[in-house]
C-alpha positions as MATLAB code, in Angstrom:
seq = 'XXXXXXXXXXXXXXXXXXXXXXXXXXXXXXXXXXXXXXXXXXXXXXXXXXXXXXXXXXXXXXXXXXXXXXXXXXXXXXXXXXXXXXXXXXXXXXXXXXXXXXXXXXXXXXXXXXXXXXXXXXXXXXXXXXXXXXXXXXXXXXXXXXXXXXXXXXXXXXXXXXXXXXXXXXXXXXXXXXXXXXXXXXXXXXXXXXXXXXXXXXXXXXXXXXXXXXXXXXXXXXXXXXXXXXXXXX';
ca = [
     -34.938   -6.594  -10.767;
     -37.291   -5.335   -8.059;
     -37.026   -1.721   -6.862;
     -36.309   -2.855   -3.302;
     -33.452   -5.117   -4.366;
     -31.920   -2.404   -6.548;
     -32.191    0.044   -3.639;
     -30.439   -2.505   -1.404;
     -27.603   -2.745   -3.935;
     -27.186    1.044   -4.009;
     -27.216    1.294   -0.215;
     -24.685   -1.502    0.174;
     -22.324   -0.131   -2.471;
     -22.493    3.293   -0.852;
     -21.013    1.772    2.312;
     -18.223   -0.248    0.696;
     -14.801    0.411    2.244;
     -11.963    0.533   -0.283;
      -9.332    1.175    2.393;
     -10.152   -1.873    4.504;
      -9.234   -5.331    3.258;
      -8.165   -8.807    4.251;
      -5.244  -10.895    2.999;
      -5.339  -14.665    3.419;
      -1.897  -16.241    3.784;
      -1.995  -19.923    2.774;
      -5.553  -20.448    4.069;
      -6.496  -23.577    2.140;
      -9.848  -24.797    3.450;
     -12.741  -23.840    1.224;
     -15.171  -23.379    4.096;
     -12.788  -20.946    5.791;
     -12.323  -18.907    2.620;
     -16.087  -18.757    2.173;
     -16.623  -17.682    5.791;
     -13.932  -15.004    5.485;
     -15.570  -13.601    2.355;
     -18.979  -13.540    4.040;
     -17.447  -11.564    6.890;
     -15.858   -9.174    4.396;
     -19.257   -8.544    2.857;
     -20.857   -8.077    6.269;
     -18.409   -5.333    7.317;
     -18.435   -3.586    3.941;
     -15.097   -4.719    2.510;
     -15.142   -4.304   -1.253;
     -11.997   -6.225   -2.220;
     -10.235   -9.181   -0.573;
      -6.797  -10.568   -1.385;
      -6.366  -14.333   -1.425;
      -2.919  -15.942   -1.690;
      -3.083  -19.290   -3.471;
      -1.850  -22.024   -1.090;
       1.074  -24.125   -2.269;
      -1.013  -27.292   -1.986;
      -4.059  -25.677   -3.596;
      -7.563  -25.198   -2.221;
      -9.858  -27.754   -0.702;
     -13.260  -27.365   -2.392;
     -12.646  -23.618   -2.763;
     -14.439  -23.048   -6.080;
     -17.756  -24.594   -5.116;
     -17.825  -23.470   -1.513;
     -17.016  -19.775   -1.910;
     -18.719  -19.012   -5.207;
     -21.751  -17.313   -3.644;
     -19.646  -15.026   -1.467;
     -17.526  -13.970   -4.425;
     -20.592  -12.442   -6.036;
     -20.534   -9.650   -3.437;
     -16.822   -9.307   -2.647;
     -14.206   -8.807   -5.343;
     -11.467  -11.402   -4.879;
      -7.916  -10.690   -6.046;
      -5.851  -13.854   -6.378;
      -2.106  -13.762   -5.679;
       0.416  -16.499   -6.356;
       2.545  -15.377   -3.428;
       2.261  -13.290   -0.282;
       4.808  -10.739   -1.518;
       2.507   -9.330   -4.194;
      -0.430   -9.110   -1.792;
       1.659   -7.245    0.767;
       3.081   -4.958   -1.918;
      -0.430   -4.095   -3.098;
      -1.487   -3.128    0.424;
       1.652   -1.067    1.000;
       1.272    0.732   -2.334;
      -2.241    1.743   -1.290;
      -0.920    3.224    1.949;
      -2.446    0.576    4.194;
      -1.132   -0.442    7.573;
      -0.513   -4.187    7.540;
      -1.968   -5.871   10.613;
      -1.068   -9.520   11.192;
      -3.008  -11.776   13.535;
       0.081  -13.262   15.155;
       1.386  -14.139   18.620;
       4.696  -12.368   19.225;
       6.536  -10.266   21.788;
       5.216   -7.099   20.148;
       1.637   -8.294   19.732;
      -1.095   -6.132   21.278;
      -4.755   -6.593   22.045;
      -6.564   -6.187   18.713;
      -8.778   -3.471   20.195;
      -5.822   -1.140   20.740;
      -5.321   -0.373   17.046;
      -6.900    2.425   15.039;
      -8.796    0.741   12.199;
     -10.057    4.025   10.813;
      -6.657    4.137    9.132;
      -6.323    2.287    5.809;
      -5.877   -1.294    6.961;
      -5.035   -4.707    5.534;
      -5.642   -7.551    7.981;
      -3.537  -10.658    7.294;
      -4.841  -14.024    8.465;
      -2.722  -17.158    8.234;
      -3.590  -20.824    7.966;
      -4.705  -22.625   11.104;
      -1.911  -24.356   13.009;
       0.850  -22.587   11.036;
      -0.283  -18.963   11.227;
       1.111  -16.219    9.017;
       4.337  -16.724    7.100;
       7.717  -15.245    8.164;
       7.427  -12.678    5.377;
       4.229  -11.343    6.958;
       5.736  -11.340   10.451;
       8.548   -9.134    9.192;
       6.493   -6.853    6.938;
       3.565   -6.240    9.291;
       3.263   -2.843   10.933;
       1.367   -4.393   13.843;
       0.813   -7.818   15.381;
      -2.497   -8.338   17.155;
      -3.980  -11.059   19.322;
      -7.429  -11.812   20.671;
      -7.250  -12.427   24.453;
      -8.353  -15.983   25.258;
      -9.702  -16.846   28.719;
     -10.203  -20.580   28.274;
      -8.100  -23.659   27.584;
      -7.904  -23.222   23.813;
      -5.229  -20.930   22.431;
      -7.001  -19.456   19.433;
     -10.196  -19.175   17.421;
     -10.822  -20.699   14.018;
      -9.295  -18.368   11.388;
     -12.677  -17.219   10.105;
     -13.974  -16.517   13.618;
     -10.812  -14.610   14.549;
     -11.091  -12.472   11.411;
     -14.730  -11.731   12.187;
     -13.898  -10.604   15.725;
     -11.175   -8.226   14.523;
     -13.113   -6.896   11.549;
     -16.192   -6.208   13.657;
     -13.990   -3.989   15.833;
     -12.849   -2.225   12.667;
     -16.489   -1.780   11.660;
     -17.386   -0.389   15.098;
     -14.605    2.180   14.980;
     -15.441    3.238   11.443;
     -19.137    3.578   12.214;
     -18.364    5.794   15.186;
     -16.631    8.339   12.959;
     -19.160    8.115   10.125;
     -16.970    6.387    7.549;
     -19.847    4.263    6.256;
     -21.758    7.422    5.426;
     -18.990    8.694    3.124;
     -19.119    6.724   -0.156;
     -15.739    5.478   -1.361;
     -16.798    3.405   -4.371;
     -17.453    5.868   -7.182;
     -17.592    6.292  -10.947;
     -16.852    3.368  -13.236;
     -15.985    1.017  -10.366;
     -19.392    1.692   -8.839;
     -21.244    1.238  -12.131;
     -19.397   -1.946  -13.043;
     -19.940   -3.494   -9.624;
     -23.624   -2.605   -9.721;
     -23.935   -4.218  -13.141;
     -22.251   -7.418  -11.955;
     -24.609   -7.601   -9.009;
     -27.688   -6.940  -11.117;
     -26.719   -9.158  -14.057;
     -24.055  -11.699  -13.063;
     -24.661  -13.987  -16.059;
     -24.315  -11.152  -18.590;
     -21.242   -9.835  -16.741;
     -19.604  -13.279  -16.894;
     -20.428  -13.451  -20.607;
     -18.818  -10.070  -21.223;
     -15.710  -10.910  -19.233;
     -15.324  -14.221  -21.027;
     -15.175  -12.472  -24.401;
     -13.625   -9.175  -23.296;
     -16.645   -6.997  -24.066;
     -17.914   -3.911  -22.303;
     -21.038   -4.277  -20.233;
     -24.175   -3.131  -22.080;
     -25.966    0.020  -20.863;
     -28.223   -0.363  -17.827;
     -31.148    1.962  -17.087;
     -32.164    3.509  -13.767;
     -34.379    0.508  -13.012;
     -31.415   -1.835  -13.230;
     -32.587   -3.322  -16.522;
     -30.681   -3.759  -19.786;
     -32.744   -2.148  -22.572;
     -32.969   -4.072  -25.842;
     -30.954   -6.984  -24.498;
     -31.754   -9.221  -27.477;
     -30.386   -6.610  -29.882;
     -27.235   -6.300  -27.801;
     -26.705  -10.066  -27.855;
     -27.142  -10.037  -31.623;
     -24.481   -7.338  -31.935;
     -22.185   -9.278  -29.619;
     -22.536  -12.483  -31.646;
     -21.837  -10.515  -34.790;
     -18.607   -9.246  -33.273;
     -19.847   -5.654  -32.982;
     -19.706   -5.375  -29.192;
     -17.133   -2.921  -27.831;
     -14.062   -4.679  -26.484;
     -12.646   -3.971  -23.057;
      -9.829   -5.191  -20.830;
     -11.269   -6.417  -17.521;
      -7.931   -7.177  -15.895;
];
């Protein structure tokens, strides 16, 4: 772990937005999921919510794996649980959806806790989202096509959210703190060890200020001997 890379991790985590997220509603193309997660990382979203499509994903695991290293992905079997999670956290639910009450996406206040819901191409968001959403937004189109690709549309809207939040200094006020911060930093610094711990339900080993794990061999020996401290990662 180089000092510059560790510093980059600290800077990035200090800007993570816990009250800004995205919910995918039946988006099933792996390349779109991956692009959405890259956009989430770019605008500082810490956690994304992905609803498992009824027909499953197309190449999701291999395509999006790299993006998942930086953005925590919460899987949901149905849209209801994803929406409930956002509502419980006091987020306004914003659906990208053409309707009579839809407004230009730039008219909303994204400095408020916000969950942006993006539906599958062609079909859009589900009826449950249409009903539950606090706002419907559209991106004005001046050409012959009616809409952007789902990942492009999300990027356009989320960049507006980033612009608004930067203007009021929200990226300078750390939201990710305490254990969540430390655990995320560890996963970024040592993804293989973190996967190992999660597989067996063990706590992450201590990490020093340089981002290194002291006496790693001794820790592995303790883990193999069943002496590592257990922990629930769910």
